[in-house]
N, C-alpha and C positions, 0 to 999 in steps of 0.2 A: 415452776413445774419440775418435779423430780425426774431425773433420768435413771438413777440407780434403783433397783428393786428394793434395796434395803431402806431407801428413803421415800419409797412410793406410798402414797396415802392408801392405795388399794392392796399392794402386795407386802408392804413393810412389816406388818405384824406377823406375817407368815415366815419370813426369813430372819427376822430380827427381834430382839427383845427391846421394847420401848425404853426401858431404863438404861440400857447400854447405848442406844442411840443417843440419848441425852448426854451421856458421859463424853461422847465423841462429837457432840454438836459444835457448831461455830461458837455458840455462847460459852460452852464449857471450855473450849480451846482458848478463847480470849481470856477467860477468867483465870486459866492456869498460867498464861503468860503474865498477866497482872499480878497474880500471887507470887510468882518468882521475882518480878521487879520489886515488889513491895518487901518481900523477905530479904532480898539483897540489900536494899536500903537500910533496913532495920539492922541487919547483921554488921554492915559497914559502920553504922552509927555507933553501935556498941563497942566496936574496935577503934573508935575515934578517927575514922577515915573520912567521914562526912558529918555535917552537923546533925544533931539529934532532931532539931526542928525540921530539917529537910526530910529526914526519914519519916517523921510523923505525918508531914504533909503528903509525901508520896504515898504512904500507906492509906491515908484517908481518901485520896483521890483515885486510887487504883481500883475502880469499880467499873462494871460494864456501862452503867448509866452515864458515866463521864466520857464515853467514847462516841465520836461521831462516825458511825460505822460506814456511812456513805462516803465520807471523806477518806476514811482508812482504805476502803476498797479502791477508790480512784487513785490514791497515792501508790498503793501496792501495784496496780496495773501499770503505773508509770515507772516505778523504781525497781520492781521485780523481787524485792526482799521483803518477807512478811512482817518482820519485827520493827523495822524502821518506822512505818506508819503508826504502829502502836506506841512507840517511844515518843514520837511527835505529839500524838494525842494526849499521852500522859503528862508530858512536859507542859503542854498548852493548859491542861487542867490545874496545874500547880502554880503557885506564885513564882515570880521570876527567879528568886534566890534558890528556891527548892528545885526548880526545873533544871538548874545547872548540874544536879547530882543524880538525875535520873540515868539508869543504865550505866552506872559508873564501873568501868573496867570490864564490862561484859561484851560479848559478841552475839550476833543473831542466833547462832547455833546453840549457844549456852541456854538461851531462853526457851527456844523450841524444844530442845532435847529434855531439859528439866521439866518444862511444862507438860510434855508428852509422857514423861515418867509419872507425873502426878495423875494424869488421866489414866494411865495404865494401872496405877495403884487402885484407883476407884473401880476400874474394869475388872481387875483380879478379885476385888472384893465381891462384886456381883457374881462372877463366874464361880468363885469358891462356894458361895451360898447355893447356887444352882447345882453345882456338882454334888454337894452334900444331899440335896433333895433327890437327885437321880440315884445316888448311892443308897439312900434309905429305901427308895421304891424297888430297886433291884434286890436289895437285901430281903425285903418282904416276900418277893417272888421266890427267892432261894429258900427261905425258911418255910413258907407255906407249901411249897412243892418239892420239899426235900425227897419225898418218897413217891412222887407222881411219875410212874414209869412211862417212858416213851421210847421210840426208836432212835437210836443214835445213827447218824448217817455219815458215810464217807463217800467222796466222789459222787454226791447226789443220790446215793443208794443206801437202803437200809443196811446197817452193818452189825450192830449188837445193841442191846438195851442200855439206856442211861435213864436218868430222871430229869425232869424239867428243872428241878432245883439245882442239879449238877450244871446244866447249861447256863442257868442264870448266875450261878456262883463263879463260873469262868468269866462272865462279863464283870461281875462284882469285883473279883480279884484285880482285874485290869484297871477298873475305875479307882480302886483304892491305891494302886501304884501311881496313878496320875495325881491323886491328891497328895500322896507322900512327896512327889517330886516338886509340888507347887512352891513350897517354902524356899527351896534352893533356887528355883527359877526367879522368884521375887528378889531374893538376895542379890542375884547377879544382874537383874534387869532394872530394878528400881533404884537407879544410881544418880546422884546429882552430877550435873555437868556445869563446870565453870572453869574456863581456861583462857578466855580472851582470844585474840586474833589467831594465834598459831598454837594455843594450848599452854603457853608458859606463864601466863598471868603476869607478863612483864610490866604491865601498866600499874600494878599494885606493889612492885618492888618486893621487899622482904615479907610483906603482909599477905601475899597471895594465898598460901596454903592455909593460913589462919582463917581467911575469909571463906575459902572453900569448905573447910571443916565446919565452921559455924553456920554457913548456909545450909549445908546438908542436914545438920541437927535441927535448924529452924523449920525446914520443910519435911523432916521425918524421912529422909532418903538416905541411902548408903553413901558413904564417902569413898571416892575412888583414890587410888594411890597416885594416879596420873590421869591427865585429860584423855578422854576416849572419843574425840571427834571422829576419828577414822577407825575405831575399834568397836565393831557393832555385833560382836559375838553374843553378848548378853541379850540383845533384842532378837537376834536370830534364834537363840535357844527358846525365847518366850514364844515366838511365832511357831517354832517347831512343836512346842508343848501344846499350843492351841490346836495345831493341826492333828496331833496325836489324839487329843480328846475327840476332835471331830471324826477321826478315823474309827475310833472305838464306837462312837455313837452310830456311825454309818454301818459298821459291821453288825451292830445289834438291829438296826433298822432293816438291813438286808435279810437277816435271819427272820425277823418278824414278818416281813413281806413275803418271804419264801414259804413260811409256815402257813400263811394265809391262802396259799394257792388252793383252788377248789379241790384238787386231788389229795391235798394234805389236810388243810382246814383245822389245824390243831391249836392255833392262837389267832386272836383277832384284835385289831385296834379297837379302842373304846368306841361304841356306837351311839349316835344320836340320830333321830329321824332326819333323813335326807343326806346325812354325811356319807361321802364316798359313793354317791349315786352317779351313774353314767348318764351322759346326755343322750345316749342312744339306746343303752341296754338297761331297762328299768329294774331288772332283777339283781343287779350287781351292787356290792359293797366293796369298793376299792380301797386299798391302803392310801391314805391321804397324807399323814405326817411322815411316813417312811420315805417317800420320794424326796421330800424337802430335805430331810436329814442326810440322805445319801448324796444329794446334789451339793449340799454345804460341805460335806466331807471331801468331795472331789475338789471343790473350789479352794478349800483351805490348803490342800496339798500343793496347789499352784502358788499360794502365798508363800510357802516355804522356799520355793525356788526363787522367787523375787527377792525375799529377804536375804538369802545366801548371796544373790547377786549384789545386794547393797553392802555386803561385807568387803567387797573388792574395791578399794579406794586408793586414790593416789595422793602422795604428799601429805600435808597436814590438814587439808580440807578438800573433800572430793567435789567433783563437778556435778554428779547426778545422784549420789547416794541418798541425800536427804529427801528430795521429792519422791523417790521410789518408796521410801519408808512412810512418807505421808499418805501414800496411796494404800500401802499394804497393811499397816498396823491397825488403823481403825477398822478396816473391813474385817481383819482376822478376829478382833475382839467381838465385833457386832455379830458376825456370822456364827462364831462359836456359841455365843449367848443365845442366839436364835435356835441353834441345833439343840442345846441343852433344854431350852423351853419346850420345843416339840417333843423331845425324848421323854421328858417328865410327863407330858400329857399322855403319852402312850403307856409308859411303864407303870405309872401310878394306878391305872385302871385297866391293865391289859386283861383280856379275856383268855383264860387258859381252859381248854376243853379236854379234861382228863379222859372222858369216855371216848372221844374221838381218837386220842393218843392210843388208848388200849385197843380200839378197833383197828387202827392202822398196824399195830403190832401183830394182830391176828390175820390181817389181810394177805400177808405174803406167804401163807402156807408154813409158817414157822421156820423159814430158812434163816432168819437172822439169829436163830439159836444154835446154828451149826457149830460155832466155836465152843459153846457151852457143852454140847454133847461130845465133841472131840476131847475137851479137857476132862469130862467125866469118864470117858472110855480110856484115856491115856494111862492111868495107873495100871490097867489091866494089860494093855497091848504095847505100851510105849507111845510117845507122842507122834512120831512120824507115821507109824502104822495106823494110829487112830485117825490122823488127818486123812490118809488115803481111804480108809473105810467110810468115814463120814462124807468125804468128797464124792465117792462113788454112789452112795445112797442119795445124796442131794442131786446128783446128775440124773440118776434114774427117775426121781420124783419130778424134776423139771421137765424132762422129756415126756413123761406120762401125764403131766398136768396134775400130779398128785401132791400130797403134803409130805413134808419131811418126816412127820411122825409115822405115817403109813410105811414109808420106805425103810425106816429104822426098824420097825416092828417086824417087817418081812425079811430082814437081813440076819441070818444066823451068826454072822460074825459080830453082830451087835448084841443080839439076844443071848448069846453064850455068856456074856458078862453083865448085861444090864437087864433088869426086869422091866415090865411095863410101867409100874409106878415110878421106878427110877428114871426111865426115859421121860415120863410126864413131868417129873420134877426138874429135869434138865431142860425141858422145853418151856418151863414157866419163866417168862421174862423177869418178873420180880425177884427171882432167885439168882439173877445173874447181872446185878448192878455193881458188883465188886465193892470197892471202897468209896463209891460215889457219895453215900451219905456222910461218911467220915470226912471226906474232902469238903463237902458243903459246910459241915460243922467247923472245920479248920478255918475256912475263909470268913465265916460269920464271926469267929472268935477274934479275928483281926480288928473288927469294929469295936469289940469290948476292950481289947488291949489298947487300941488307938485312943 
């Protein structure tokens, strides 16, 4: 019976991507350890450190099917170190001569760290593809709604017109930066670990570095200049990147949920009959994916703190750093993948109500166009005096429950310089989106350049 929601039969596919759960499953974890042990044997055989026949036997027997998982679990509970039971199982599966060469010169952390790096590589592959899908979906929103005018809001209030394409392009630009960061993250996080007991590879004498370099090539991982048993900055950076992706998705989800409010109602999550229904209020269509994405974003930020704690280690092997990472890193990958899955489901089919956006622009009596009028009046009166004139007109209109247009037309300080058609042109939201369209185009151009 699963205790964690990400492994729950009921909740799991809400918070996680099944493909990512598989990458960090016990089966994949054991396979990664076996892959490292087999690669180590082949590497050492090529360098003449162990018999070729032993390496062939170890590689042949390094399969999940050859493990007695119940016996492994029982031994782990007794000895407390996770690799020793696997080494015993692998040695037992091999002939006696080959068994002598299993795990030659390695230590537990070498196998666990390098195995986890292999899992992370697979995880980054999935997340990279998901991120591409989300970027494509957001790009379509930016492109399709480049000129869809809506209210820009600051401090929860209407401020000045923008376009929905502009809003989506801000999201898109952030997501593109995450994608650009990923190659550097992988370079620093997907690193081979092979150092032996205290990191010096003393058991291999002068051949230590040659084995390390060859093992890294064999596994397709980066080669470190020195063992990193207590240097966890690369993995902290990876978790921080995952949390940043989660935070961006949570920001987008927060915006979508806020724009779904009854009083706003400008965008909506994709609808299917029954989806978002309240158990009490039959009229409601609640945001469903947004709360999950926001919750995951919050949880991922907590993962960052834990992984930073795992950086603080003593001597050449820490007491508690490894188990903390075993808890944090799989969860961070699985949750990020889950958030991306939910986000794509929203953004790929997001309902954007341009008519409602236009109605909301008109519902405030035109006050969000005050800045536009001020800037239209400023060439005649100077900026500061224009501000005071428009401020006074807006105040009178608010007190009287009137529109900004009526107050402006009744003010001789305004009509002395601006005709009624000029005032109407200044009050038209579509005329005051500035460089929004050009900015959308510039962000979309990044996709072509990339």
